[in-house]
Structure formats: C-alpha cells, structure tokens
N, C-alpha and C positions, 0 to 999 in steps of 0.2 A: 587466557581475562583477554578481554580488548576492548578500551575504556576508549572514554570517546567527549575528549575533556577530563570531568570532573566525574560522566555518568562511568561507571564496572560493566561491563556486559558477559555471558559466561564464555570460553573459547566455540567459536564459529557461531554466532549469534545467527538466529532466524527474523528480519526484519518484515513485518506486514509495509508493503506499499501504500504509498498514502491513492487513493480512485474517487473519483468525483461521485457524488450520492452511491454510494457503496460504505469509505470507509469513515460513518458515522459512530459513535461510543455505540448503538447496541453491537452494533459489526464487529468493531473492535474489541466487544467484553465478551465474545464465547472466541476470537481469533486467542485474544491470553490465557482465556482458561483453559486454550488445551494448546499454549509451548509458545505462541508470539512471541518473541524476546525486547522487541521492539517496536513502536508503530506510530503511526502519524498524522495527525488530521486531515481531512480531505484539504486539497487544497485553495486557499484565499484569497483573496485580492486584496493586493495592498492601498490600489483606488475603490476600494467596498469597505474595504473598513477604517478609511481616511471619513469616508461618507456619511457613513454609523449604518450601511443597510444592513438590515435586517439580517440576510442571511450569511453574509460575513461573518457576523454578529455572532451568532448563532452557532459557529462554524470552531469558535472559540473556548466551547465546553468540554474543560474534562475534568477526570476524576481520579482520587488516588489509586482507584483500582488499578487504574492504567499503565499506571509508569515505570518505568519510564517514557515518555514522550511527545515526540516532538509537533509541533505548530509550522505546518508546511504556507508560506507565502508566494507568491508572482504579483508578477509588473519590472514597465519597464523603466523603469522614474524613479533617479536618482534618491533624493529628496521622498518620495511614496514610501518608495522599499526599506530609507532609514525609517519615517516620522510608522508606519506599520511593524517594522520592529520592537517600535518600543509601547506600544501597541500591545504586539506580543506580549511582550516580556511581564506586561502587567501580572499576565493569567495566570502567572508560573510552570510554565512548562519546564523538561529538562532541556528541550534546544529550541531551535530556529531551524527550520529549512528553508532554502530557496531550491523551487524548483525551475530547474533550465530545459527539463523533458517532453512537458505536457504538448505533440503534436497536433492536437486539434484549431481547426481554422482560426475558430471565433479567437481562441488566445493570441497564435499567431500574425494572426493580422494584428493587436494590435502591441508586436512590439515584444511580448512576452513571453512566455515556458520556452519553446525549442527555439522559436522565434529568434530566441537574443545570441543561439549558436553560430549568428552571419556576422555574430560582432562581439567576439572577442573581449571587444577591451572596456564598451559597454561592459561587456559580463562580469567581467573585475572588478571595474568602476559600482555598480551596481549589488558585486558581492562585499565589496570592499566597506561604502555605508552601510551595510547589517550591519555586519562584524563589528562597527565601529559603535553603533546605537542601541547595542544588549553587554549584559555583562550574561548572558547564556554561551553556550558551546554555538558555532552555526558551523553546518553545515549544507550541503549540497545534491541533487537528486540531477539529473544529465543524462542525452544520450552521447553517439560516438564523436557527432558532426547532422551539419543538416542534412548532407549528402555526401554520398561515393567519392567525390573530386573531396572532402572540405571535412577527411572523419580523423580532428585534428584531436581525440582528446589526451592525447601525452600532454602536446604544451596547454591547452586551456586548465590542467590537473595541474600542472606542475604550479602553473601563475593563481590558479586560488586556494593551493594550499600558501604561499608566500603572502598573503593579503588573511590567512587565518584562518580560512577554516579546518574545521577537527576531520572531518568526517567526507567520502565520495561516494553516492549510490552511483553507477553508470548500468545507462537499461545496451543490452547491447544492441541496439540498432541507429541505424540516423533515423533524423525528423521524416525524409523522405519513402522511406522504409513505413511510417508509422507502425504496425503492429505485423507487417508482412514478411516472410524471409525467417530466413533460421540466425538469434542473436551470432554478434559474432563476439564470443567470451574470448577470443584470439588476444583481441585489442584491449580490454578489461584486463586481462595476464601484463599485458603489457605494463599498462600502470602501479599495477601492482607489484614489478619484478622492479620497478626505474629507481634508480636508488636515491635519487631527489626524493621518493613518495620517503612520508615519516605514518603518514595519519594514514586509516586504515582504508579498504579500495572496499566493497558490497557491491558483487552483482547481483543483477536483474535480467532476468528476459528467461521464456523458457524451463523454466525449475516447474516440473508439474508434477513428479515424483520420490521416493525416496528412494533410489538408486539413484534418478539422474541427478539431481543432491550431492551423494555422495561423490559421485563421479567427477562432477565438475570441482567439486571442493581437493580434488585428487591430483586433476589437473592443468586443476589453472591458481592455485595456491591465494584465492582470495581469504578476505578476513572476516566472510559471511554473506548470507544471500538475501535478497530481497521478494521476496513470492507478494506478488499482487492478484490474477485474473485467477490460478488455482487455489486459493485461497475463498474464492466466490462460490459457495452451499457447498465447500470442502475444508471447515478448520482443522480439522483432525493432521489437514497434513502434515504440518509443525510439528507436534507429536511424532507422528508418521517415521520423520525424519533425524529425528534428536532420536528417536529409539533402534534406529537401522544403523543410524553415525556410530551410537557406542557399541552396540551389538551384532553389526552383522546381521541381525534378523526383521523379517517385517511385521509388523502387525498387523492382525485380523481388521477387514478394513469396518468398521463404524456398524453395528449390530441398530436394526429398524426401530427398537428403541432408544440407543445413542440419539441416531438420528430426528428421532422429534423431542427426548431431550432437549438436545440443542434447538431443536428450530423454535419449542414453546417457552425458555428463556431467551431468545432471541428477540419474538415476539412479544416478548412480556414488555422486555427493558424496553423497545421501538414504543410501547405505547407510554409508560414512565414518561420516556424524552418526549417526544413527540404530540401526546395527546393523542386519542382515544382515533380519532377520524384521519389525521393522518398517517399514525403509527401503525393503520392496520393496509390504509393503502399503498402505503411505503415498504411494508412488509411481502407483497404481494410482488412481488418482482424476482423472491429471494424461493419460493416455492421452488421451482422448476429444476435449479440446480440441487436442493437440500434432494429430493428427491430422486434426481435422477437417476435412471438402473430398476423402477420398479417397473413389471410389465403390467397393462391396465393403470394405472394411476390417475391419466388421461378427469376420467369423472369424479376421482377426488379432488383432482387439482381446478377442478371447474369451480367446483364449490366453499374450497379454498381461497380463489379470485373471486368471488362474489360477498362470500357474507359480512356481515358487518361487526359485530362483535363479540371480542373476544372471548367470550363465554361457549359462542356455537363454534367459533374456530378449534377451540380447545376440544369441543368434543367428536369436530370431523377430525381429528389430530390423534384422536385416544382411538378413534374406528380404524384410522390406517395401521398406526400401531399393529391394532390386536389381526387387524387382516391379513400384514404381513410376518407374522411372528413365526421365526423359521426359517424366513427364507432369504440365503445368502446374498451379498449384492454387493457385485463384485466392481473395483473403481474403470468406470470408464470414463471416457470426454466427457468436458459438464463443458452446457452447455451458453455461451457465454452472452452477457450484455455486449449489443454494440458497440465496440468503442470508438469507432473513428466516428461516432459525433460526442464522444466519453474521453476525459482526461484520466488514465493511468501507465506510469509510467514500468 
C-alpha cells in the first residue's frame, strides 16, 4: 500500500492528472469507473477563490464516489495561498495539492505554476503557508526545473518534504520544454532513490500504454504513475495498466458498445452537472478522441457537434454503435487538445 498522510492507496496507484477544462466531475467519473485510484480537480486560482470567482468556486465541486480526491490550487502569494487553502478545506477533499508545474504563459507570467520554479525559496514559503493553513495532507505537482540549466528537482523535493508535504508528483520535463521532447524519468528516479526522501514519489510524462507503464515501473522504481493526456477519450487505460501489471496480459481494446456506453455516461453526467446547454456544448471536445480509429466517422461526428439535445445525441450514438458493431478498434495515438494554451501536468 501507498500512504499519503491518512490516505491509503493500493500498491502502485494510478493517478489522474489535473487538466484545465478536462478534469471536471463528468470526466473524473468515467476515469474513476475505469480504474483511476486518485484524482484531482482542475487547478484553481487562489486569487480567484478569494475574489469568489464563479468558475473557481464551481471547481470545488467534488462527490463522494470520487474519493480519494484532491483539490489543486495555484498562486504566487503566500497570504492568498494560505487563505485559499482554508477555503478549500471547508469542502472536505481528501488532500490539498499545489500546482508548481503549469507552464502556460498566462499562469507563469503571474509568478504562479511553473513560474515559481525560478524562485525555490518562494516555492518553499508558499508550500509552508498552505501546510500550516489546513488539517489535510498537502501534496505538490511540479516539473524538473525551469530549464536545462536549472533542473533542481532533487533540491526542492527535499526542501518541500521538510516543510511538510506528504507526496510529490513530478512531470519529467522542464518549463522550457512545455510538452515537447521526451520526459526525463532518470531524474524522477533520482528523487525516488534519494535516501532523504521518504514520501511517495509519482512519475508523470509520456505514459500512454500498459506496456510502457510496467516498463517505467520496473526501471524507475516510482511509487505510482500519473496519467494525463493519454486518458482523454481513453479512460480504459487505467484498467489496462492494472491488468497488464497483474497478469502480463493485454486486455482487448474496448468494443464499440463499451465506447458508446462511456460516451453516454459522460454526456449524461456533463448535462447533470453543467446544465443542458453548457453540458452538451463542452462535451463536443471529447467526441474526436472517444471515436478515434473508426473509419468514415466524420459524418457521424459532425452530427454530434451540432445537435443540441441529449435525446438527439443519444440517437446518433446508438446509430454509431450499430454501424460499427463487430469492428475491431485498435489502440491508436489520440488527437490531443492543444495544450500549449492549456495546463496539463
């Protein structure tokens, strides 16, 4: 078992990464039902919470079936981070997570997210302020450093542990890399193998298959892995990894019926949480990834992104299921949202 404060996770847990405009309750629900062990909300601005911004407050919505779940906050001001931590604690998540990894310009330019990587002393002060402001376990998600010249993850992992964090998740890229190039898991392994580090260390970056997950588990010795973009449109990846680690056998890819069932569940939960208009509109971004690999899908997909009622959408989804019944859908690289403008660890 893996412990994060008073939270008990299974051996080698699989974490769903927080992703802006993706990791909302409907998406988290389908990932949880397909094997995610620990999940996080979309990241929330500390200043937004204090200003009572509607979007920030909505991101505090969590549900019992999601547990264990963490609420992630970001910011560059000690007082704001401490106060937002207190606000977050009132809705009773299982942990509070701090984002020191988001590389997008609009966050970094405010001295938050990965922008804090340029000032390790500030990072430590912000973390300590959050730890002292909540009774909940505090964790951190971060990157290796600001750029190739400042890959100081080993130093600040120790210092963050010293001020009280209970786990750390490390994306194996620098801020300068954004999402380009390969993640450096060697440095993640160095943190895990540091004799001073006694908290769980989770690795993140480039995990997109069960085979790679087992390979990285064996080669780098991390306590678990965090999956982000590879779960978009493919929540089955969590159970696929678990099955492969346990048995050495690959599960068959999800059938068209399994895919349509998950899409309908996701759609239903989206409408329940956001209302019909917004729920249907925001669901449109997911169809391409859910239906990736199906030939001649464009006509169906065009209908899915234009219809305006859940009843009409369910009719088309049922037509898709019937049309593609018996078709074997191989696992293919998914078309990802443009994360140069979004935040995903």
